[in-house]
C-alpha positions, 0 to 999 in steps of 0.5 A: 614415466615408464615407457614400454616402446622397446621390448623388455623381459618381464616376469609373469607376475609382480614387478614391474608394475606400470604407471603414469601420472597424467592430467585428469582429462578424458583425453588421458584415456588414450595414454591409458589404453597405450599403457595397458596394451604395452603392459599386457603385451610384455606379459603375453596377455594380448587377449585381455587388451580390448576389455582392459582398454575399455575399463581404463577408458571408463575409469579415466572418464569417471575421474574426469567427470566426477572429481576436481583433481588436476591429475590422476595416476594410471596403474597396471600390474599383475597381482598374481599369475591369473590377475591383471589389476587396472587402477586410477588414483585420484585425490578426491576420496569423498567422491566414491563410485556409485553403481546404478544401472542407467535407464534406457534413454540415459546418455551417461551412467553406463561406465560402471555397468560395463566395468562390472560386466568385463571385470572379474571384480572391481572396487575402490581403496582409500589411500593414505590417512592423516588423523585430522584430514582423513584419507588423501585419495582413492584408487578405483580399480578393476581386475581381469582374470588371465587365462593360464 
């Protein structure tokens, strides 16, 4: 587990990438928000924290609600100087996200709508493969554009 409780010198892009494996539960979102805020702080991108925290909260909630996985992996990295990549990896590749705007009276179903509004782009990536068993997992991700 990566801890960012101490100030560290980090390059503006590339490594280090930060990640934690945690239980697939809605309360894991609190750990995700802390991870996001610490990583963005180390990159001097604190201005993205509110949007990034909302995104990780929605991604964790979706994993907890829609997958049977006992654990998930939270990820944050800078894929370029202008891009922060936020992801949640689970082991349920057959349960892909479905973007469908919620009705006015719906109590759920707004998570991907929020992510779509906040992120530069978002999607999913199927991970790993086995000739007979197919893919072993997926990453649902969103990218935020950093002002340079």
